[in-house]
C-alpha positions, 0 to 999 in steps of 0.5 A: 735362789735355791731353785736356780742353783738345783737347775744350774747345769753343764752343757756339752755341744757336739759339732760334727764335721760333716753335714749332720747337725749338732747336739748338746748333752746337758749335765746337772752340776751335781752329777759333776760334783759327784763325778769329781768328788768320786774321781778324788776319792778313787785316786786317794783310795788308789795312793793310800793302796799303793803306799800299803802295798810298798810298805807291806813289800818292804816288810816281807823283804826284811822279814825273809831276810831275817829268815835267811838270817836265822836259817844260817844262824841255825845251820851254824848252831846245829853245826856247833852242836854237832862239833860241840858233841863230838868234842865232848866225847872224845874228852870223855873217852880221853878221861876214860882211858885214862882212868883205865890205864891209871888204874891198871898201872895202880898210878895216882892221877894226881901225880899225872894231873900236877904234870899237866899245865892247866889250859887258859881261856880269854885270859883266865885258867880254866879249872876242872870246875869251870869246865864241868860247869861250861861243858854241862851247860851246853845246850843248844836250842832248836829254834828262835824266835828273834835275830837277837835271841839267835845271836846270844845262843850262837855266842855262847855255843861259841865260847863253849866250843872255844872252851872245850877246844882249850880242854882237848889239848889239857885231856891229851897232855893227861893221856900223853903223861899216862902214856909215859907212865905205861911206856916207863912201866915196860922198861922197869923190871918187874918179874923173876928172871927164872924160877928157882931159889934165891941162894944169895942176896945183894950187898956185902957177902963171903967170897963162896970160892975164897976167903974174904968178903966182896960186894955182890952186885946182883942176886943169885938164883938157883934152879935146873940146868938149861931152864928158861931165863926170861927178860924182866922187861921190855928192851933191846939186848945189847950184848950176848957173849963170854965176859970174864967171871960173869961166863956167858951173859945177856945184857938187855938195855930197857931205856929210862936208865934201865939195864939187866944182866943175865950171867952164867948161862949155858946158851942164848935164846937171842943175839944182840940187836933184838928187841925183847919183851917182859917175859921172853926167853934171853938164854938158858941157866948154867954155870959158865964163868966163875961159879960153884955151880948151876945158878943164874946171877941177875943183876939191875943197874939204874943210871950205870949203878947196880941196885938190889934186884929184889926190890923189882922182883915180884913174887913168883 
């Protein structure tokens, strides 16, 4: 039996259409079986390779897509990092300018900060400590291993950027407040209006040219005839001319409720409508009007009422 199986074979006969003789091809059964097995294995192998190739291609496309997403997120993070750095430099510059101006003007920073409303961020008020903690925490990585890590850093960078954006208006308001102090300081009389000696102060005094007492609304400073009279603060000249007992007088409106009077002048260096700066010559000392001699009668008015000029006169 075993011998018969071994001798079994397939015969293939070839019959030509011509007059040539036919011939046959005998193929043993085991050879056919080997060919079939080889064909099956080949088809299976091709199928496995095809599936592996398709799967690898899909994974490669996904990896490339993730790389593109990460590159886009990296570019956005780098852009946020640059923007954040610029904002932090802007905040630092504002803080340094505020410190410089407040030191120069001898202002109390608490008085300025109390005028600025704290900014809110995501429903809560941003305090100074929160700003420092968050601003100090803005440290952006340059490489990321996964998409979720990039998204987390991107969210934190965006939050920090929003926080800095909420801080800048507060710092700008502080700078505006300092600027307001600077303008007010320029408008506030603060120097002696001329060289000389204080002869009569502010308040009740004996009338020098008659009997009795009167309220003296300014101070009298004795100096050399024709010597320069200076504006004690920045402002606009609103009157130059002769006015009764004042004689020749210059009146300057400094804003914020301040006005100054310079009386008994012998001449003018400005005219109405001129804008003058602190220390600029506005006239010359004389003895016009009701007076007993050459001197400057100097008044400071605040909100329409005369106040003691000596409180606004720094040491010569």
